[in-house]
C-alpha positions as CSV (number, residue, x, y, z in Angstrom):
1,M,-140.1,-34.3,72.0
2,P,-139.7,-30.5,72.0
3,S,-140.7,-28.6,75.1
4,I,-143.7,-26.3,75.3
5,A,-141.4,-23.3,75.2
6,Q,-139.8,-24.4,72.0
7,L,-143.2,-24.5,70.3
8,T,-145.0,-21.5,71.8
9,L,-142.2,-18.9,72.5
10,P,-141.2,-18.5,68.8
11,M,-144.9,-18.0,67.9
12,F,-145.3,-15.4,70.7
13,L,-142.1,-13.5,69.7
14,G,-143.0,-13.7,66.0
15,T,-146.5,-12.3,66.6
16,I,-145.2,-9.4,68.8
17,L,-142.7,-8.5,66.0
18,N,-145.4,-8.9,63.4
19,W,-147.7,-6.4,65.1
20,A,-144.8,-4.0,65.8
21,L,-143.8,-3.9,62.1
22,F,-147.5,-3.6,61.2
23,G,-147.7,-0.4,63.3
24,T,-144.5,0.8,61.7
25,L,-146.0,0.1,58.2
26,L,-149.1,2.1,59.0
27,V,-147.0,5.1,60.2
28,Q,-145.0,4.9,56.9
29,V,-148.2,4.8,54.9
30,Y,-149.5,7.9,56.7
31,I,-146.3,9.7,56.0
32,Y,-146.4,8.6,52.3
33,F,-149.9,9.9,51.7
34,S,-149.3,13.1,53.6
35,A,-146.0,13.9,51.9
36,F,-146.7,12.7,48.4
37,P,-150.4,13.3,47.5
38,Q,-149.4,14.0,43.9
39,D,-147.6,10.7,43.3
40,R,-148.5,8.5,40.3
41,R,-151.8,6.7,40.7
42,W,-150.3,3.2,40.3
43,W,-147.8,3.9,43.1
44,K,-150.6,4.8,45.4
45,L,-152.5,1.6,44.3
46,L,-149.4,-0.4,45.0
47,V,-149.2,1.0,48.6
48,I,-152.9,0.4,49.1
49,A,-152.6,-3.2,47.9
50,I,-149.6,-3.8,50.2
51,V,-151.5,-2.4,53.2
52,F,-154.6,-4.5,52.4
53,L,-152.6,-7.7,52.1
54,E,-150.7,-7.0,55.3
55,T,-153.9,-6.3,57.2
56,V,-155.3,-9.6,56.1
57,E,-152.1,-11.4,57.0
58,T,-151.9,-9.7,60.4
59,F,-155.5,-10.5,61.5
60,A,-155.2,-14.1,60.1
61,N,-152.1,-14.5,62.4
62,A,-153.9,-12.8,65.3
63,R,-156.8,-15.3,64.9
64,D,-154.4,-18.3,65.3
65,M,-152.6,-16.7,68.2
66,S,-155.8,-16.0,70.1
67,R,-156.8,-19.7,69.5
68,I,-153.4,-21.0,70.7
69,F,-152.8,-18.6,73.7
70,G,-156.5,-17.9,74.4
71,V,-159.4,-20.3,74.0
72,G,-157.2,-23.3,73.4
73,F,-154.5,-22.5,75.9
74,G,-152.8,-25.6,77.3
75,N,-154.4,-27.9,74.7
76,M,-151.6,-29.7,72.7
77,D,-154.0,-30.6,69.9
78,V,-154.8,-26.9,69.4
79,L,-151.1,-26.0,69.6
80,D,-150.2,-28.6,66.9
81,N,-153.1,-27.5,64.6
82,V,-151.8,-25.2,61.8
83,G,-155.1,-23.2,61.7
84,W,-154.7,-20.4,59.2
85,A,-150.9,-20.4,59.3
86,W,-150.7,-22.0,55.9
87,F,-152.3,-18.9,54.5
88,S,-150.9,-16.1,56.6
89,V,-147.2,-17.2,56.5
90,P,-146.1,-18.9,53.3
91,V,-149.0,-17.8,50.9
92,M,-149.2,-14.2,52.0
93,G,-145.5,-13.9,52.5
94,S,-144.6,-15.2,49.1
95,I,-147.2,-13.0,47.4
96,I,-146.1,-9.8,49.1
97,A,-142.4,-10.7,48.5
98,C,-143.1,-11.2,44.8
99,I,-144.9,-7.8,44.6
100,C,-142.0,-6.0,46.3
101,Q,-139.3,-7.9,44.3
102,T,-141.1,-7.1,41.0
103,F,-141.1,-3.4,41.9
104,Y,-137.4,-3.5,42.8
105,G,-136.7,-5.3,39.6
106,W,-138.6,-2.8,37.5
107,R,-136.8,0.0,39.4
108,L,-133.5,-1.6,38.5
109,Y,-134.5,-2.0,34.8
110,I,-135.3,1.8,34.7
111,I,-131.8,2.5,36.1
112,S,-129.8,0.0,34.1
113,Q,-131.9,-0.7,31.0
114,N,-130.8,-4.3,31.3
115,A,-133.7,-6.5,30.4
116,F,-131.8,-9.7,31.2
117,I,-131.3,-8.8,34.9
118,F,-134.9,-7.7,35.1
119,G,-136.1,-11.0,33.6
120,L,-133.9,-13.0,35.9
121,I,-135.2,-11.3,38.9
122,I,-138.8,-11.8,37.8
123,F,-138.1,-15.5,37.1
124,V,-136.5,-16.1,40.5
125,S,-139.3,-14.2,42.3
126,A,-141.8,-16.3,40.4
127,V,-140.0,-19.4,41.6
128,Q,-140.3,-18.3,45.2
129,L,-143.9,-17.4,44.7
130,V,-144.8,-20.9,43.4
131,A,-142.7,-22.5,46.1
132,G,-144.5,-20.4,48.7
133,L,-147.9,-21.4,47.4
134,W,-146.7,-25.0,47.3
135,T,-145.6,-24.8,50.9
136,G,-148.9,-23.4,51.9
137,V,-150.8,-26.2,50.2
138,N,-148.7,-28.8,51.9
139,I,-149.3,-27.2,55.3
140,C,-153.0,-27.0,54.6
141,I,-153.0,-30.7,53.7
142,A,-150.9,-31.7,56.7
143,K,-153.1,-29.8,59.2
144,K,-150.5,-30.4,62.0
145,F,-147.2,-28.8,62.5
146,S,-145.7,-32.1,63.7
147,L,-146.2,-33.6,60.3
148,L,-144.6,-30.8,58.2
149,Q,-140.9,-31.6,58.5
150,S,-141.2,-35.0,57.0
151,F,-142.4,-33.9,53.5
152,N,-142.4,-30.1,53.4
153,L,-138.6,-29.5,53.4
154,I,-138.1,-29.1,49.7
155,P,-140.9,-26.5,49.0
156,T,-140.0,-24.5,52.1
157,A,-136.3,-24.5,51.3
158,T,-137.0,-23.6,47.7
159,W,-139.3,-20.7,48.8
160,L,-136.8,-19.2,51.2
161,A,-133.7,-19.8,49.1
162,A,-135.3,-18.3,46.0
163,T,-136.5,-15.3,48.1
164,S,-132.9,-14.7,49.2
165,C,-131.5,-15.2,45.7
166,A,-133.9,-12.6,44.3
167,D,-132.9,-10.1,47.0
168,L,-129.3,-10.7,46.3
169,L,-129.8,-10.0,42.6
170,I,-131.7,-6.8,43.3
171,V,-129.0,-5.5,45.7
172,A,-126.1,-6.4,43.5
173,G,-127.7,-5.1,40.3
174,T,-128.8,-1.8,41.8
175,V,-125.6,-1.1,43.5
176,Y,-123.6,-1.9,40.3
177,S,-125.8,0.1,38.0
178,L,-125.9,3.2,40.3
179,H,-122.2,3.0,41.0
180,K,-121.6,3.2,37.2
181,S,-123.7,6.4,37.1
182,R,-121.3,8.2,39.4
183,Q,-119.2,9.7,36.6
184,P,-116.8,12.6,37.3
185,E,-117.9,14.6,34.2
186,F,-121.2,15.5,35.9
187,G,-119.3,17.6,38.4
188,N,-122.4,17.7,40.6
189,K,-121.8,16.7,44.2
190,R,-125.5,16.8,45.0
191,I,-126.3,14.2,42.3
192,N,-123.5,11.9,43.4
193,S,-124.6,12.3,47.0
194,I,-128.2,11.3,46.1
195,I,-126.9,8.3,44.1
196,T,-124.8,7.2,47.1
197,R,-127.8,7.5,49.4
198,V,-130.0,5.4,47.0
199,I,-127.2,2.8,46.8
200,T,-126.9,2.7,50.6
201,L,-130.7,2.5,51.2
202,T,-131.1,-0.3,48.5
203,A,-128.2,-2.3,50.0
204,E,-129.5,-1.9,53.6
205,T,-133.1,-2.9,52.8
206,G,-132.2,-5.7,50.4
207,I,-129.6,-7.3,52.7
208,L,-132.1,-7.1,55.6
209,C,-134.8,-8.9,53.6
210,M,-132.2,-11.5,52.4
211,A,-130.9,-12.0,56.0
212,F,-134.3,-12.7,57.4
213,A,-135.1,-15.3,54.7
214,L,-131.7,-17.0,55.3
215,V,-132.1,-17.1,59.1
216,D,-135.6,-18.5,58.6
217,L,-134.2,-21.2,56.3
218,F,-131.4,-22.0,58.7
219,L,-133.8,-22.4,61.7
220,F,-136.2,-24.5,59.7
221,V,-133.6,-26.9,58.4
222,N,-131.5,-27.2,61.6
223,F,-134.2,-27.3,64.2
224,P,-136.9,-29.6,62.6
225,S,-138.8,-30.5,65.8
226,T,-139.3,-26.9,67.0
227,N,-141.1,-23.8,65.9
228,Y,-137.9,-21.6,66.1
229,H,-138.3,-20.6,62.5
230,L,-141.7,-19.0,63.1
231,A,-140.1,-16.3,65.2
232,V,-138.7,-15.0,61.9
233,C,-141.1,-16.4,59.3
234,I,-144.3,-14.8,60.8
235,E,-143.2,-11.3,60.2
236,L,-141.1,-11.9,57.0
237,S,-143.7,-10.2,54.8
238,K,-143.6,-7.1,57.0
239,I,-139.9,-6.7,56.3
240,Y,-140.6,-6.5,52.5
241,S,-143.6,-4.1,53.0
242,N,-141.7,-1.8,55.2
243,S,-138.7,-1.8,52.9
244,I,-140.7,-0.7,49.9
245,L,-142.4,2.1,51.9
246,L,-139.0,3.1,53.2
247,I,-137.9,3.6,49.6
248,F,-140.9,5.7,48.8
249,N,-140.6,7.8,52.0
250,S,-136.8,8.3,51.6
251,R,-137.8,11.3,49.5
252,A,-139.6,13.0,52.4
253,H,-138.0,16.0,54.1
254,I,-138.8,17.8,57.3
255,G,-137.8,21.5,57.1
256,H,-137.6,24.4,59.6
257,S,-137.6,28.0,58.5
258,S,-139.9,30.9,57.6
259,Q,-139.6,30.5,53.9
260,T,-140.5,28.0,51.2
261,T,-138.2,27.2,48.4
262,D,-139.1,25.2,45.3
263,V,-136.3,23.7,43.2
264,D,-136.7,21.8,40.0
265,I,-133.7,19.9,38.7
266,S,-133.8,17.5,35.7
267,I,-130.8,15.4,34.8
268,S,-130.4,12.6,32.3
269,I,-127.7,10.0,32.3
270,F,-126.7,8.9,28.8
271,K,-124.9,5.7,28.0
272,G,-123.8,5.6,24.4
273,H,-123.9,2.4,22.3
274,G,-122.4,3.2,19.0
275,S,-124.7,5.6,17.2
276,S,-127.6,5.0,19.5
277,T,-128.1,6.4,23.0
278,A,-129.9,4.8,25.8
279,T,-131.3,7.2,28.3
280,R,-131.5,6.6,32.0
281,G,-133.2,9.5,33.6
282,I,-132.5,10.9,37.0
283,E,-135.3,13.2,37.9
284,L,-135.1,15.5,40.9
285,K,-137.9,17.7,41.9
286,S,-137.7,19.2,45.4
287,G,-140.4,21.0,47.3
288,I,-138.8,22.1,50.5
289,S,-141.0,23.6,53.1
290,R,-139.5,25.7,55.9
291,N,-142.4,25.6,58.3
292,D,-141.7,22.5,60.5
293,T,-143.9,20.4,58.1
294,L,-143.3,17.2,56.3
295,V,-143.2,17.7,52.5
296,G,-142.5,15.5,49.5
297,K,-139.3,15.6,47.6
298,N,-140.0,13.9,44.3
299,E,-136.5,12.5,44.1
300,L,-137.0,9.0,42.7
301,L,-134.1,8.8,40.3
302,S,-136.8,7.7,37.8
303,V,-137.4,4.6,39.9
């Protein structure tokens, strides 16, 4: 029989991290809309959708934590009751992860023009989405945490393993495709520097998402009678949301000077295939303010 600390402490830590990352997300959203008011409409809608979903997830989790640590404090039946966790953790987590992975997959397709890799990422992400919904349904039916480990291992393991696999595909594909774009004939150190930065940022965010999912899977499988995995699982969706906002805001620049300089650079990467040419655009448009203000640098590498 697990101790009270093994059941409650992971929930407490997960909730603290969840709110901290929610605050970080809101700051990133503010920076995004301040720095990039002219961004494409569907990018703005994507950010708004992520914020909406994360707000629902955060307050659903807060409702359960107030029940466990507030009105039902000390009641083992309340502690064992899953409440809204079936919705806030696997359902919302898999939906948000699917949205982010689809965006990353599309971004990789624009870079590489490789439909197979894009399709594979979408397929694996769809698997994790279905497994996450399956996990949520099982938790909802069980109603008690103590009953989950006996029949929920396969859907939960599938959900977290597929999530990690999709992240690995995204990181490997993006790093490989962008690395191939670093060709010496360009002779432009700035472009190569930007490509290196995008590779680094993609690898860091992707590996972080993958690591959280794998740690969650490890804790769930190896500590079946505890809630250790909830210390990671509760805030898993926030890792994906913050990573996608980090990609958007990586274009932002804080300048300091008395002048304003606007630079427009357009570069296309061509990859020949016989008589046809596939174009992978790298588009750089910089608006650099020199007045201690945050401005947007539309430096998306067409992604």
